[in-house]
C-alpha positions as CSV (number, residue, x, y, z in Angstrom):
1,X,2.5,-13.7,-43.5
2,X,5.6,-11.3,-42.0
3,X,8.2,-12.7,-40.0
4,X,6.6,-12.6,-36.8
5,X,3.6,-14.6,-37.7
6,X,5.6,-17.5,-39.1
7,X,7.6,-17.4,-36.0
8,X,4.5,-17.2,-33.4
9,X,3.2,-20.6,-35.8
10,X,6.4,-22.1,-35.3
11,X,6.3,-21.4,-31.5
12,X,2.7,-23.4,-31.3
13,X,3.8,-26.1,-33.2
14,X,7.1,-26.8,-30.4
15,X,3.7,-26.9,-27.9
16,X,4.8,-30.6,-27.5
17,X,8.5,-30.8,-27.3
18,X,7.9,-27.8,-24.8
19,X,5.8,-30.0,-22.6
20,X,8.4,-33.0,-23.2
21,X,11.1,-30.4,-22.0
22,X,9.8,-29.7,-19.0
23,X,8.8,-33.1,-17.9
24,X,12.3,-33.8,-18.2
25,X,13.8,-30.8,-16.8
26,X,11.7,-31.6,-14.0
27,X,12.6,-35.4,-13.4
28,X,16.2,-34.0,-12.3
29,X,15.9,-32.1,-8.9
30,X,18.2,-29.4,-8.8
31,X,18.1,-28.6,-5.4
32,X,21.0,-26.5,-3.4
33,X,23.2,-28.5,-0.3
34,X,22.1,-26.0,1.8
35,X,18.2,-27.3,1.3
36,X,19.7,-30.9,1.1
37,X,20.4,-31.8,-2.8
38,X,23.2,-32.0,-4.8
39,X,22.8,-28.6,-6.8
40,X,22.3,-28.3,-10.1
41,X,25.3,-30.3,-12.2
42,X,23.1,-33.3,-13.1
43,X,20.3,-30.7,-14.8
44,X,23.2,-28.6,-16.4
45,X,24.6,-31.5,-18.0
46,X,21.0,-32.6,-19.5
47,X,20.7,-28.8,-20.9
48,X,24.4,-28.7,-22.2
49,X,23.6,-31.8,-24.3
50,X,20.0,-30.5,-25.1
51,X,21.7,-26.9,-26.5
52,X,24.7,-28.5,-28.3
53,X,22.3,-30.8,-30.2
54,X,20.7,-27.5,-31.2
55,X,23.8,-26.4,-32.9
56,X,24.2,-23.7,-30.3
57,X,27.8,-21.7,-31.6
58,X,29.0,-20.8,-28.5
59,X,28.2,-22.4,-25.0
60,X,30.1,-21.7,-21.7
61,X,30.1,-23.0,-18.5
62,X,31.2,-20.9,-15.3
63,X,31.8,-23.2,-12.4
64,X,31.5,-21.9,-9.1
65,X,33.3,-24.0,-6.7
66,X,31.0,-25.7,-4.2
67,X,32.5,-28.5,-2.1
68,X,29.0,-29.0,-0.5
69,X,28.0,-30.4,-3.9
70,X,28.9,-34.3,-5.4
71,X,30.3,-32.2,-8.6
72,X,32.2,-29.9,-6.6
73,X,30.9,-26.9,-8.1
74,X,27.7,-25.1,-9.1
75,X,27.1,-24.3,-12.9
76,X,26.0,-21.4,-14.7
77,X,25.1,-21.6,-18.3
78,X,25.8,-19.0,-20.8
79,X,24.7,-20.2,-24.4
80,X,24.6,-17.3,-27.1
81,X,23.0,-17.2,-30.5
82,X,24.3,-14.9,-33.2
83,X,21.9,-12.1,-34.7
84,X,22.3,-9.6,-37.5
85,X,24.2,-7.1,-35.1
86,X,26.7,-7.9,-32.4
87,X,26.5,-4.4,-31.1
88,X,24.4,-5.5,-28.3
89,X,22.5,-8.5,-26.6
90,X,19.2,-9.4,-25.4
91,X,19.9,-11.7,-22.4
92,X,17.1,-14.0,-20.9
93,X,18.0,-14.9,-17.6
94,X,16.4,-18.2,-15.8
95,X,17.9,-20.2,-12.8
96,X,18.5,-24.0,-12.6
97,X,17.6,-24.4,-9.1
98,X,14.4,-25.6,-7.4
99,X,13.1,-25.3,-3.8
100,X,12.6,-29.0,-2.3
101,X,9.1,-30.1,-3.0
102,X,7.9,-29.6,0.9
103,X,5.0,-32.0,2.8
104,X,4.8,-34.6,0.0
105,X,1.3,-35.5,1.2
106,X,-0.2,-32.0,0.1
107,X,1.1,-33.2,-3.5
108,X,-1.4,-34.5,-6.0
109,X,1.2,-36.7,-7.5
110,X,5.1,-37.1,-7.6
111,X,6.5,-33.5,-7.7
112,X,9.3,-34.7,-9.6
113,X,7.4,-36.7,-12.4
114,X,5.7,-33.9,-14.2
115,X,2.1,-34.6,-14.9
116,X,-0.6,-32.9,-17.4
117,X,-3.9,-31.9,-16.2
118,X,-6.5,-29.3,-17.7
119,X,-4.1,-27.1,-19.8
120,X,-1.3,-27.1,-16.8
121,X,2.0,-28.9,-16.2
122,X,2.5,-29.9,-12.4
123,X,5.7,-30.5,-10.7
124,X,8.4,-28.8,-8.7
125,X,9.9,-26.5,-10.8
126,X,7.4,-26.2,-13.6
127,X,6.7,-22.6,-13.0
128,X,10.0,-21.1,-11.1
129,X,11.6,-21.1,-13.5
130,X,11.3,-24.0,-15.9
131,X,8.5,-22.2,-17.6
132,X,10.6,-19.1,-19.2
133,X,13.8,-21.2,-19.5
134,X,11.4,-23.4,-22.1
135,X,10.3,-20.3,-23.3
136,X,13.6,-18.7,-24.4
137,X,15.3,-22.0,-25.6
138,X,12.1,-22.9,-27.9
139,X,11.6,-18.6,-28.9
140,X,15.0,-19.3,-30.4
141,X,14.2,-22.8,-32.0
142,X,11.4,-21.0,-33.6
143,X,14.0,-18.5,-35.9
144,X,16.2,-21.8,-36.4
145,X,13.4,-23.5,-37.7
146,X,12.2,-20.5,-40.4
147,X,16.0,-19.9,-41.1
148,X,15.7,-16.0,-39.4
149,X,18.0,-14.3,-37.7
150,X,17.1,-12.0,-34.6
151,X,17.7,-8.4,-34.9
152,X,20.8,-8.9,-32.2
153,X,22.7,-11.1,-30.9
154,X,20.7,-13.4,-27.9
155,X,22.2,-14.7,-24.8
156,X,20.4,-17.6,-22.8
157,X,21.8,-17.3,-19.3
158,X,21.1,-20.3,-16.8
159,X,22.1,-19.6,-13.0
160,X,22.6,-21.6,-10.1
161,X,22.1,-20.7,-6.6
162,X,18.9,-18.6,-7.1
163,X,16.8,-19.9,-4.3
164,X,19.7,-19.8,-1.6
165,X,21.3,-16.3,-2.0
166,X,22.9,-16.3,-5.7
167,X,26.8,-16.5,-4.4
168,X,27.1,-19.3,-6.7
169,X,25.0,-18.0,-9.2
170,X,24.5,-14.7,-10.8
171,X,27.1,-13.0,-8.2
172,X,29.8,-15.4,-9.5
173,X,28.9,-14.7,-13.1
174,X,29.2,-10.8,-12.7
175,X,32.2,-11.1,-10.4
176,X,33.8,-13.2,-13.6
177,X,31.9,-10.9,-16.5
178,X,33.3,-10.7,-19.6
179,X,29.8,-10.9,-21.4
180,X,27.6,-7.7,-20.3
181,X,27.4,-4.2,-22.0
182,X,25.5,-1.2,-21.0
183,X,23.3,-1.1,-23.7
184,X,22.2,-4.6,-23.3
185,X,18.5,-5.9,-22.9
186,X,18.1,-8.0,-19.4
187,X,15.4,-9.9,-19.0
188,X,14.8,-12.0,-15.6
189,X,11.4,-13.6,-15.9
190,X,11.3,-14.2,-12.0
191,X,8.7,-11.8,-11.4
192,X,5.3,-11.4,-12.5
193,X,1.5,-11.8,-12.3
194,X,-1.5,-13.8,-13.8
195,X,-2.5,-10.9,-16.0
196,X,1.4,-10.5,-17.8
197,X,1.0,-6.8,-17.0
198,X,3.5,-6.3,-14.2
199,X,7.3,-5.2,-15.7
200,X,9.2,-4.8,-12.5
201,X,11.7,-2.3,-12.1
202,X,12.6,-1.4,-8.7
203,X,12.9,-2.8,-5.5
204,X,12.7,-1.3,-1.9
205,X,15.4,-1.9,0.7
206,X,14.9,-4.9,2.7
207,X,15.9,-4.5,6.8
208,X,15.0,-7.3,8.7
209,X,16.0,-6.5,12.7
210,X,16.2,-8.8,16.2
211,X,15.1,-6.6,19.4
212,X,16.2,-8.3,22.4
213,X,15.1,-6.9,25.6
214,X,16.4,-7.5,28.8
215,X,14.5,-6.8,32.3
216,X,14.3,-8.6,35.6
217,X,12.6,-12.1,35.9
218,X,10.4,-12.4,38.9
219,X,7.2,-14.3,40.4
220,X,4.1,-12.7,39.1
221,X,2.8,-12.4,42.4
222,X,5.5,-10.0,43.2
223,X,6.0,-8.0,40.0
224,X,7.8,-5.4,42.2
225,X,10.9,-7.4,42.4
226,X,11.4,-7.6,38.9
227,X,11.4,-5.9,35.3
228,X,8.8,-7.0,32.9
229,X,10.8,-7.5,29.6
230,X,7.6,-8.5,28.0
231,X,6.0,-5.3,28.6
232,X,8.6,-3.0,27.5
233,X,8.8,-5.1,24.5
234,X,5.3,-4.6,23.9
235,X,5.8,-1.1,24.2
236,X,8.5,-1.0,21.6
237,X,6.4,-3.0,19.2
238,X,3.5,0.1,19.4
239,X,6.2,2.5,19.4
240,X,8.0,1.2,16.0
241,X,4.5,2.1,14.7
242,X,5.6,5.6,14.8
243,X,8.3,4.6,11.7
244,X,5.2,5.0,9.4
245,X,4.8,8.3,10.0
246,X,8.5,9.6,10.2
247,X,9.0,7.6,6.7
248,X,5.5,8.7,5.3
249,X,6.6,9.7,1.5
250,X,4.8,7.8,-1.2
251,X,6.3,6.5,-4.4
252,X,3.1,5.2,-6.7
253,X,5.4,3.0,-8.8
254,X,5.6,0.5,-5.7
255,X,2.6,-1.3,-4.5
256,X,1.9,-0.5,-1.6
257,X,3.4,3.0,-2.2
258,X,4.9,3.4,1.1
259,X,7.7,2.0,3.3
260,X,6.7,-0.9,5.6
261,X,7.4,-1.7,9.0
262,X,5.8,-4.7,10.6
263,X,6.8,-6.8,13.5
264,X,6.5,-10.5,12.8
265,X,8.1,-13.0,14.5
266,X,8.0,-13.7,18.1
267,X,10.1,-16.0,20.4
268,X,8.9,-17.9,23.4
269,X,9.8,-15.9,26.5
270,X,9.3,-18.0,30.0
271,X,7.5,-21.4,29.5
272,X,5.0,-20.6,32.7
273,X,1.9,-18.3,33.3
274,X,3.2,-17.3,36.7
275,X,6.3,-16.1,35.9
276,X,7.6,-12.4,34.7
277,X,9.6,-12.5,32.1
278,X,13.1,-11.2,32.1
279,X,13.9,-11.6,28.2
280,X,11.9,-11.1,25.5
281,X,12.2,-11.4,21.4
282,X,11.0,-10.2,18.5
283,X,11.5,-9.3,15.1
284,X,10.8,-6.4,12.8
285,X,10.4,-6.8,8.8
286,X,11.3,-3.4,7.1
287,X,10.8,-2.7,3.4
288,X,12.3,0.8,2.8
289,X,11.5,3.2,-0.2
290,X,14.6,4.0,-2.4
291,X,14.0,7.7,-1.0
292,X,15.3,6.7,2.4
293,X,18.6,4.8,3.4
294,X,18.9,1.9,5.6
295,X,21.2,4.0,8.1
296,X,18.4,6.8,8.7
297,X,15.5,4.1,9.9
298,X,18.2,2.5,11.8
299,X,18.9,5.8,13.4
300,X,15.3,6.6,14.3
301,X,14.7,3.0,15.5
302,X,17.6,3.6,18.0
303,X,16.0,6.7,19.3
304,X,13.0,4.9,19.9
305,X,14.9,2.1,21.6
306,X,16.4,4.9,24.2
307,X,13.1,6.3,25.1
308,X,11.4,2.6,25.8
309,X,14.8,1.6,27.9
310,X,14.3,5.1,30.0
311,X,10.8,4.3,30.7
312,X,10.7,0.9,31.6
313,X,14.6,0.3,32.9
314,X,15.5,-2.3,30.5
315,X,17.8,-3.0,28.0
316,X,17.3,-3.2,24.0
317,X,19.8,-5.1,22.1
318,X,19.5,-4.6,18.3
319,X,20.7,-7.3,15.8
320,X,20.4,-7.2,11.8
321,X,19.2,-10.4,10.3
322,X,19.2,-9.2,6.8
323,X,20.1,-5.7,5.2
324,X,20.2,-5.4,1.3
325,X,19.9,-2.0,0.6
326,X,17.9,-1.2,-2.6
327,X,19.8,-1.3,-6.1
328,X,19.6,1.5,-8.3
329,X,16.1,0.9,-10.3
330,X,15.7,0.5,-13.8
331,X,14.1,3.5,-15.6
332,X,10.4,3.0,-16.5
333,X,11.6,4.3,-19.8
334,X,14.2,2.2,-20.2
335,X,14.6,0.6,-24.0
336,X,14.1,-3.3,-22.0
337,X,11.0,-1.8,-20.7
338,X,9.4,-0.5,-24.1
339,X,10.7,-3.7,-25.9
340,X,8.9,-5.6,-23.4
341,X,5.9,-3.4,-23.2
342,X,5.4,-3.7,-27.4
343,X,5.9,-7.5,-27.1
344,X,3.0,-7.9,-24.5
345,X,0.8,-5.8,-25.9
346,X,0.9,-7.9,-29.4
347,X,1.4,-11.1,-27.7
348,X,-1.3,-10.5,-24.7
349,X,-3.3,-7.6,-25.7
350,X,-2.5,-5.9,-22.4
351,X,-0.5,-3.1,-21.1
352,X,3.0,-3.9,-19.5
353,X,3.4,-1.2,-16.5
354,X,6.4,-0.5,-14.6
355,X,6.1,-1.3,-11.1
356,X,8.3,-1.7,-8.1
357,X,7.8,-4.4,-5.2
358,X,8.6,-4.9,-1.6
359,X,10.4,-8.5,-2.2
360,X,14.1,-9.1,-3.7
361,X,14.5,-10.3,-6.8
362,X,17.9,-11.2,-8.8
363,X,17.5,-8.3,-11.1
364,X,19.0,-6.2,-8.4
365,X,22.6,-7.5,-9.0
366,X,22.3,-6.5,-12.4
367,X,21.3,-3.1,-11.0
368,X,23.9,-3.0,-8.4
369,X,26.3,-2.9,-11.4
370,X,24.6,-0.4,-13.4
371,X,22.8,-2.6,-15.8
372,X,19.3,-1.8,-16.8
373,X,17.2,-5.0,-16.0
374,X,13.7,-6.1,-16.0
375,X,11.6,-8.8,-14.3
376,X,8.5,-10.0,-16.2
377,X,6.5,-13.1,-17.0
378,X,3.0,-14.2,-17.1
379,X,2.7,-16.6,-14.1
380,X,-0.1,-18.0,-11.9
381,X,2.4,-17.3,-8.9
382,X,2.5,-20.9,-8.0
383,X,6.2,-20.8,-6.8
384,X,7.4,-22.8,-4.0
385,X,3.8,-24.3,-3.4
386,X,2.5,-27.8,-3.4
387,X,1.2,-28.6,-6.8
388,X,3.2,-26.0,-8.3
389,X,1.8,-25.5,-12.3
390,X,2.7,-23.7,-15.6
391,X,-0.2,-23.2,-17.5
392,X,0.8,-24.6,-20.8
393,X,-0.5,-21.1,-22.9
394,X,1.7,-19.0,-20.6
395,X,4.4,-21.0,-21.7
396,X,3.6,-20.5,-25.1
397,X,2.7,-16.8,-24.9
398,X,6.0,-15.8,-23.1
399,X,8.2,-17.7,-25.7
400,X,5.9,-15.4,-28.4
401,X,6.9,-12.0,-26.0
402,X,10.5,-13.0,-26.4
403,X,10.8,-13.7,-29.9
404,X,8.8,-10.4,-30.3
405,X,11.9,-8.6,-28.6
406,X,14.5,-10.4,-30.6
407,X,12.8,-8.7,-33.9
408,X,12.6,-5.6,-32.5
409,X,15.1,-2.7,-33.6
């Protein structure tokens, strides 16, 4: 057997311990105060004791102040494991917080008392994000058990506040950064697919817009006395579809490979059928390829609004609900991508493919600082759902992927 075979065997031997750690972590709800919880302090304290018992040489806790929590802070854990070479660090970033369980009647059991069934662990947070938190911890435990060192230093980064904006989490860590170097490999297991083939390297810009159309309310039997805001608003919805033609460039890295502009939420206007509404409100969700700027999309939208205002005699106001410009993409040829591809091929016998997505991930905060980061994990994508689960074999396999990367030159 070579070193990687010994490491893989050790990881498999840790199966029961990994399941046990999942169950313990699940029993400590780490819900943000914005979602009605007390934050991550209790869960972080448990993990700190756990990691210290394992003999990590360097453990730091960056505490982001938060007076809305009983502890008064949100914890971010950095645990460093020395390798042969300290010229760079391989980082695995996971998050401590979980979302609330939602409607409890939809769960087969207590969401914070994890249970094992048919090769899966069920419970809130077991996939998002404890699957790869546990995988990362035990990938290094296998090195310790075998008396081996990773090729480079390894850093386990466990952050707060991922589910509610990351201001107290990775954003806070990066503002106080003395840990990361430009040649580090940064892996964020916060996106993936059931096949384990998706390596997320790029994201679209996100723009959410609120349109308020104001006309003149009137009785529906005398429409000439009013200006129907709903009709004008509907015409605006139709005209906004022209954004697909105006911003039609395709990028095959993304799926779908185009920018998208979709009307979504619609607010009520009038409560009764026989009144012409004087105001109408709807929202537009835009996911914009990096080839275009948010400013140029908004400029085109304002031109369309002006046309509708002139044609229908209404006033239309525009309000940004979210504006997140796309971070610089990680190159599909970046070392972190190549390392993941080699490991995925070895462990899962599939080809890892660099892709871009329409949603946002916390990897974008690294990319904004010009660090090359890649998102990857092998998951069934049950995050935030009732009866969220982690496939145990995925947890074992992901630990092997991390370990393989730790041994690469």
